[in-house]
Residue, then its C-alpha position, 0 to 999 in steps of 0.5 A: m625219276k631224276h634226270p641223270f644231269d640233275r643227279a650229277t649236279g645235285l648238292v646238299r647244303q651242310a651245317d657250315g654252309a658248304f655244299a656236299g656233292q658226289t661224282d657220277s660215273a655217267y659223266a666220267n671223262m678221260v680223267g675224272p668227270f666231264g669238265g662241263i658237269t663240274a662247271a655246272t655243279l660249281l654254278n649250282a652251288v651259287l644258284l642254291h645259295p641263300a645269299r644269291q641275287g640275280d642270274p649268272v652273267a659270267l662263270t670262270v672255272n680253273y681245273a687245278g687238278p683232277v677230281v677223283d671219283g667220290a665225294f667232294r665239297i664246294d664252298a661258295v662265298p659272295v665276296r662282294t654284292n653291289r646294287s646290281t652285281q654280285h661276285w662269287s669265289i667258289t672252290l671244289s675240294q676233296g680232303d685237304e686238296v683243292a681240285t677246282t677253283a672258280s669265280a662267278v658274276f651274277a646280276l640283276r639284269r634290266d631291259t636295255w638296247a640290244t643287238t647281236d653282231a655275231g651271225f647265226p650260221e646257215v644250217p639245216v634244221p635239226a630234223d634234217v641232220a642225222a642224230t649221233f647217239l654216242s652210246h658206245a663212246p669210250r667217254a661216258w659223258t658223251r652218251n648223255y648228249e644227242m649230237r647232230f653234226v652239220r660239219g667239223l666231225l672229231l677225228d675226220t679222216s675223210k679229207p686231207a689234213e691240210a684241208l681241215g679247219s678247226e670249226t665244228v657246227l652241231w645241234i646238241r641237247d641232253q639225252p634224254a631230253r631236258a629243258l634248258d637252264f643255266l646249268s645245262l647251258a654251262a655244261i654244253c659250252d664245254a661239250f666240244a672236243p678239243r679243237i686239236m683233234v678236229r684240226r689234226p684228226q688224231r687222238v692226243p692227250a688234251g684237256t681244258v685248263s680254264i674256261t669262261v662262259y658268258f651268259h647272254a640269256d636270262a632265265d625267261l629266255l632259257q625257259t622258251c627254249g624248252d628241251r629243243p636242240v641248241l646250235g653249237v659253234a666252236r673254233a680255235s684261233h691259235f695252236g702252239r707250244g702245248y696249248h690252244d684256245q677254243l671259242a664257242e657260241v650256243w644259239s637257240d633254234d630260232g637264232r638267239l645267242l644264248a651264251t659264248s665261251h672261251q677256254i684254254v686247252y693243253f695238248k701233248e703230241 
């Protein structure tokens, strides 16, 4: 049986070279699909494209408007291919309207000197953190993830608001478990609640406007991760005038940095 994630990101290539897809109610959010599943689906259009070269290095997704329930079309166009990099323009449309735009950079990666300046947090192993299965959560997409919160719960009212920060640290993986790949990694980078609801524990309308994911792992490294939980860290730098940024890191369970992301989020009070 096909995993729910693979069903939701599945695409069928059309005679004109575009891809046809369908929203999946299992990944529904407040308005339209979970942004992470949309990002993963856009990335999948490039991964499935016969002109694709290399692995993804960067993906930027701009949520121009809501994706309504039903069918959609994705056009993925390689705008330039160099010796080692390939640049893509991607659009998701429904009828005559473009709902989402994206760009991606793929590359033929090579061995070089490497180091990681970011530090892997001191955290308990996943087995020592209680799992949170959000089977009754109002947002359907959250039910597809096993989350083990180390700190930074959403809407945590156990502490005074002035004592709260914007950071969340948690172990996360697909539910049911699924081997990590570029698609699921892209989706996980958007699986953190808007920081406004961690920093100020109250529900407010909020949503991602634009997100960029940087992939530091190649396909071989992701394969070694299997279906084990990965560690996610998210925080904000600034809130104000209706928007806040949101930075995230995703680490393997043995301390290797797999991806980082940066997004801008709107919020209303």
